[in-house]
VMD Tcl script that draws the C-alpha trace (Angstrom):
set ca {
  {119.07 92.55 120.89}
  {121.07 92.74 117.63}
  {120.77 96.65 117.56}
  {122.09 96.56 120.99}
  {125.06 94.44 120.05}
  {125.75 96.60 117.17}
  {125.72 99.77 118.92}
  {127.92 98.21 121.83}
  {130.77 97.09 119.25}
  {130.41 100.92 117.96}
  {131.34 102.00 121.21}
  {133.63 99.85 121.82}
  {135.50 100.54 118.48}
  {135.39 104.36 119.18}
  {136.55 104.12 122.88}
  {139.23 101.15 122.27}
  {142.83 102.58 122.81}
  {145.42 103.27 120.44}
  {147.13 99.94 121.84}
  {144.63 97.57 120.20}
  {145.86 98.63 116.86}
  {149.84 98.45 117.96}
  {152.18 96.04 116.66}
  {153.15 92.74 118.16}
  {153.98 92.73 121.87}
  {156.96 94.33 122.64}
  {159.79 93.03 125.08}
  {158.67 95.71 127.70}
  {155.25 94.43 127.38}
  {155.83 90.66 127.75}
  {158.01 91.59 130.70}
  {154.97 93.39 132.34}
  {153.00 90.28 131.82}
  {155.69 87.76 132.82}
  {156.11 89.78 136.41}
  {153.02 88.16 137.60}
  {154.22 84.94 136.42}
  {157.43 85.54 137.89}
  {155.87 86.31 141.66}
  {153.94 83.61 141.48}
  {156.45 81.47 140.93}
  {158.93 82.63 143.58}
  {155.98 82.21 146.02}
  {155.61 78.78 145.26}
  {159.34 78.36 145.41}
  {159.16 79.97 148.97}
  {156.41 77.32 149.93}
  {153.50 79.87 149.91}
  {151.15 77.87 147.53}
  {148.06 79.39 148.96}
  {149.69 83.29 148.56}
  {150.82 82.51 145.21}
  {147.33 81.63 144.36}
  {145.90 84.36 145.84}
  {148.03 87.06 144.11}
  {147.91 85.84 141.04}
  {144.02 85.51 140.99}
  {143.46 88.78 142.85}
  {145.42 90.68 139.74}
  {142.93 89.25 137.25}
  {139.50 90.48 136.83}
  {138.66 87.15 135.14}
  {139.30 85.26 138.06}
  {137.77 87.31 140.77}
  {134.23 86.48 138.96}
  {134.98 82.79 139.57}
  {133.88 81.47 143.08}
  {135.85 78.44 143.97}
  {138.66 78.84 141.89}
  {141.32 79.73 144.36}
  {140.27 76.61 146.67}
  {140.51 74.05 143.68}
  {143.91 75.19 142.30}
  {145.28 75.58 145.88}
  {144.24 71.90 146.40}
  {146.01 70.85 143.32}
  {149.29 72.41 144.02}
  {149.11 71.01 147.48}
  {148.51 67.73 146.17}
  {151.68 68.14 144.01}
  {154.00 69.31 146.80}
  {152.93 66.62 148.93}
  {153.24 63.96 146.07}
  {156.48 65.26 144.36}
  {157.88 67.39 147.53}
  {158.75 71.14 147.44}
  {159.57 73.30 144.77}
  {163.74 73.47 144.24}
  {163.73 75.65 141.25}
  {162.00 76.70 138.00}
  {163.16 78.03 134.45}
  {160.89 79.57 131.91}
  {160.74 77.24 128.77}
  {159.31 79.65 126.00}
  {157.03 82.78 125.29}
  {154.66 82.97 122.53}
  {152.64 86.01 121.30}
  {149.19 85.93 119.71}
  {148.93 89.15 117.89}
  {148.97 92.03 120.54}
  {146.58 90.87 123.12}
  {147.75 87.41 124.14}
  {150.87 85.41 125.45}
  {151.18 81.88 126.65}
  {154.32 80.98 128.65}
  {155.49 77.74 129.32}
  {157.86 76.84 132.56}
  {159.56 73.47 134.01}
  {159.07 73.68 137.91}
  {161.62 71.15 139.46}
  {160.09 69.64 142.61}
  {162.17 67.29 144.96}
  {161.15 64.49 142.95}
  {159.66 65.19 139.78}
  {159.29 68.00 137.24}
  {156.10 69.71 135.92}
  {155.35 71.91 133.38}
  {153.33 75.08 133.91}
  {151.19 77.04 131.53}
  {150.10 80.48 131.65}
  {148.15 82.52 129.24}
  {148.45 86.26 129.52}
  {145.48 88.73 128.19}
  {146.61 92.15 127.94}
  {143.32 94.43 128.83}
  {142.81 98.07 129.16}
  {144.17 97.79 132.82}
  {147.00 96.06 131.66}
  {148.25 92.12 131.50}
  {146.01 89.67 133.34}
  {146.03 85.96 133.70}
  {143.43 84.12 131.41}
  {144.53 80.57 132.33}
  {147.05 78.76 134.44}
  {147.46 75.32 135.34}
  {150.12 72.60 135.46}
  {150.97 69.08 134.00}
  {153.10 66.12 135.17}
  {152.70 64.36 132.21}
  {156.02 64.47 130.36}
  {154.65 62.30 127.62}
  {152.45 65.36 126.44}
  {155.55 68.02 126.60}
  {156.76 66.96 123.21}
  {155.71 67.79 119.67}
  {154.24 64.35 117.92}
}
mol new
graphics top color blue
foreach p $ca { graphics top sphere $p radius 0.5 }
foreach p [lrange $ca 0 end-1] q [lrange $ca 1 end] { graphics top cylinder $p $q radius 0.2 }
display resetview
């Protein structure tokens, strides 16, 4: 087993594209990852929560392997919209890169009666950027540093 893992790492090291040793995430690369998030939020604002989730999840091989995820997320979004009203607008709060392969973006999403904060974690794979995690919170007391 251990030799199999060593061989797998050796093959991975030999076949890893040059971007794995590149510098920090460039603005152009960040824009490519951000396009998925912007599309998701635009669909959410247009009242198409199910379409927004399905499009975001289908672009990521990580989520395609998790059955029931889309239904769960659509349910949470629908509950938030029912409680807080439709999405009126959204704005990017911040983007932080971690090395060359991960970014985290925060957005405020303004509903008719409330603001929620969304978090998107984008991971760079050989196929391009994929969403590794996304979610929202309606707890403003967690949004500020302690």
